[in-house]
N, C-alpha and C positions, 0 to 999 in steps of 0.2 A: 615603075622601073627607075633605076637611078641612073643620071647622066653620066657621061662619059668623066666630065670635070668633078664631079663629086667622088666618082671612083678614084680617081687618079690622086685627089686630095686625101682620101682615106688610106690610100696605098703608100703615100710618101710620108714618112716621119717629119720631114722639114716643111710641111705645107702649111699654110695659114689656119687651117683648120686644127691641126694638132697643136700649133703654137697656143692659138687661142684656148683651147681645152686645157692646156699646161697652166697659162696663165688663171685662168678660172680655178684650177685644182690648189694653186699657190693662194691665191686668196681666201679660198675656203679653209686652208690649213692654218692661215694666220688671222685670227679674230680682230687684231687691231687694225685691218682694213676695212671692215664694216661696222665696228663696235667702238673703235679706238677714238679718242682725242686727238686733233688736229694742230699741229704746232708748226708754223713755217719758220725754218732756220735761215739766218743770213747767209748768202753766199758773196764771195767777192766777184763773181761773174754775173752781170745781169740776164744773160742767156740762160743761166742754170736757176732752177726751182729746186729748192730742197725743203722736205717737211719730214716731221716725225708723227707717226701714228702710234698711239700707246694705249693697251688696254690690259685689264688685270688677266694674268693667265689661267688658261682653264684648269690646269692642272694644279693651282695654288702655290707653285713655286715662282714667284718673282712677277715680273712685268711682262708682256709681250710687246716689245719695242721694235717697230719697223722704219728704218730710214729709207726714205724715197728720194733720190737725186735724178733729175730730168733736164736733158739738154734739148732747149727749144730752137737751136741754131741748126743749119744743114751742115755745118763745120764742126769738126772736133773742137772742145773747149775745156780748158782747165777750170779748176774751181778749188778755192780753200773754205773749208767749213769749220766753225767754231763747235768743236763736239767735247770741250773739257769736262763737261757735265757727266759725260759717260766714259771717262778716262780708266784704263784699263779693260773695256770691253772691246770684244773682236766683232766687226762688221763681217757677218757671213751672208753671201749672195745667195739669194732665195732660188734663182732658177739653176744654178749647178752647184750650190752647196760650198763653193770656195770660200775660205777663210781669209781676210783681208787683214793687213797688219794693225795692231793693237792701236786704239787711241789713245793719245797722250795728251799733254799740256800744251803742245804747238798746234797750228792749225792743221786739220786734216786735208792732205792734198788728194784730188781726184781729176782725173781726165775721163771725159766721156766721148764717145764716137758722135759723128753727127745724128742728131734726132735720137741719141742713144738714152739709155736710162739704167738705173741699178735700184734693186730693191734689197735691201739689207736687213737682217734680224742682227740686233745688237746684243751678243750674247757675252755672259761674263765666263771667265775661264772654266769655273767649276760648273756650269749651266750643264744639265743632262743632254746627252747626245751632242756635245761639242766636238767638232770634226779636228782630230789632232793632226791629220794628215792634209788639211786643206782642200776636203772634198774628194781626195784621191786615194784609191785602193793600193 
């Protein structure tokens, strides 16, 4: 017999159960999380940890690049990241599929909610499946 709490979690799309399942699904879709190299990136804010996971693409088209940015403060925090190496690529947020502005030669500015995080796939403009509408239909 399933308890009422588990039944409620299964019925609610915003439950921790569904959130955890979604995070596991995203990790499985991006091989860089499990098989990729780890490179810590410099952040202008000591409360923000940023790192890159990189693995060869499964389909043989480029690399699977995932940028992870984590706020360890309970308060919202801004940060500047030096992403010039990836100039011309667009960070695409992995949870919602929203395309962020292109990376250029200037520091990349982000603001994270308290204890917030971003997982971005760094896509080139000609990458297959590049969302031209910012994840919106």
